[in-house]
N, C-alpha and C positions, 0 to 999 in steps of 0.2 A: 448226256448227249452220246452214252449208250443204251437206247431206248429198245423199244420191242420192235418199232421201224427201222431202226437201224439193225437189229440181227434178222427181219426181214429180207432187207437189203443183201446181205453176206449171204444168208443162205440161198439165194436165188443166185448170185452170182456164182455162187460156188458149184451149184445144181446146171448150172448152165457152162461153166468154164471151167471147173473143176479148180484146186489148188493155184494161187497167186505163183509167182515165180521162185520167192524168197521162201515159200514153206513147202515147195516142192523141192528145191535144194535142201532144206533140213530136213525131210522126209527122207531123201537119196543117201543122205549123210548116214542117216541112221540105220538105212536096212542095207546098206555098203559094211556098216559095222556088225550085224546081225541083231535082230529084232524077234524071231523066233521064239515063242512062247514067252517073251518080254511084258512085262507090265510097265505102266507108261502114267506118267501123272505128268499132265499140262496145267501150268500157271497159265493163267487169262485165257481160257483154251475156248470163250466164247460160242460159237455153234458147233464147235468140237469137228469141222470138216481133220485136222490132222490127226486126231484121235481115230478117226474114219479110215483113215490112208493105212495108219498103222496098224489098223486090226484088221486090216483087209492083206495087208503083207505079212501077216503071222502074229502079230501081238496077240500076248493072252486075253489083256482085259485094260482098261484106261479109265484113267479118273480126270474130270476137269474142274480145276478150281476158278472161281469166279467170285467178282467184288457186286457183281450186279446180277438179278435175279432174270433181267431181261430176257438173257439167251435162253432160257430153260428150254421152251414149249418150242421153238426152233431146232435147236440139238436133240430133244427126243423125236421128231417129226424125221430129221436127217436121218438119225439113228434105225428107226422104221425103215425107213425106205431103203436104207442098206441092210436090212435083216441083220442088225448088231443089237439089237433091244437086250440089253441086259448083260453085253459085254463093257458100259461104260455108264460111269456114275458122275453126276453132277450136284457138286456142291460150291454153297457160298462158305468161303474160308480163306481168310488172309494168310496166307502159310509164312509172310515176315513176322507178324503180330502173335501169330500162334502158331509155332512151328511143330510143336509136340501135336497137334489136332488131326495130323494128315499123318499116314502110314508112308514110311519108304517106297521106291522104286525101283527098277533096272535104269529106266529113261526117265527124264526130265526136261519137258520142252517148254520153251517160253518164246511163243512170236509176236515180235510188236507190244511186249510187256514191261522190259526192263525202262523204257523211255518215259512210261505212264507213269514210274513210281518213284518216289522223291529219294528215297533211302534205298539206293543199291546196293551198300555195301552189307546191309540186313537182310534186304532179299536174296542176295546173291547168295550170301550162308547160308542161309536157311536153303536153298536149293543145291547146294554142295553136300549139306549133313543129310537129305533125301534119297541123292542121286548114287545106286550102287553100281552104274557102268558109264553111264554116257547123259552130257549134258549138253544140248544145242539152243542157241538164241538168237535172237535177231535184235539189230539196236540201228538207229540213223549213226551215220559217220558225223564223226566231231570234224568237222570243215567247216567252210564258211556257206556253203549250200546248206548241211544239216541246220547249224545254226539259225540260218536266215528263215527255212522252212517250219522249225519247231517257232522262233519268234513270231511270225506271222499267224501260226496256230492259236500260241500261246494270246495273242493282240484278239484275234477274233473270238475265243471263249470266254475273254474279258470285255468286249463289246454286247457280246450274247447275254452277258450275266450267269457264265457257267464257270463251276467251281473245276472243271478238269485244266489239268497243266501239264504239258509236255518237257520233258528233262534231256540234252545231250551229254549224257554219262561218259567220262573220259574211258575207251576202248579197254588201254592197256591196265588201269586201276581195276574195273570189271573182271579181267581175264586174272590178275593176281590174287582177287579175292577166293577163285577158284582155285587157284594153283596152291594157296596156302592150303586146301583142305584136301589137296592130295588128288587134283584133276591136271590133266596135261594138253593142250591143244592139241588138237588134231585133225583142225578143219578152219579155213578161213576162207571167205568169200567176201570181196569187197565191191559193192556195187555201189550206185552214184546217190541212192535214195534208202537201200536197207543193206548192212552187211550180215553177214552169219558166221559165229563162234561156233564149234563143236568139239566139245573136250571128251577125255575117255578119261578112265581109271589103270 
């Protein structure tokens, strides 16, 4: 599903329109909490548009973790276009499977990622253990509309014989994983299709 063609479309949309509204809210939350000189770790960073915006706003460096190499070239082009080459690193790495393989950061970001991972507890535990100050993530609402959207997405994936599956994890249970590891909720946005949770130490 996450092919080089998909990466090109995402990069083209970012160049034309900037961040989507949900990503913009996430960046705004982090900027309000202070990111000057911060290190950023983005799980499922894709072409790296959130990393670029955080670097432009004063973050010192960024690492983007991906499971697919398809985004690498577009991520490098966007960094070069922004004059930020060398400030961000693209890595193929599953932090939930290998938490020790990546360094901690001041800020950890997950945009449209938790819904792609079956074991949210394992993923968010690793995220919390790597977050020095702030965590922000987006997820679909666990309501009828959210379940219907994910159900249709998974049906389409099955018909296309794709392995990808989406998940609607319980929001309070996800927050609890982070709370148990010393993070407290500081921001919430409840949209129709995407919700945002921001937490801090």
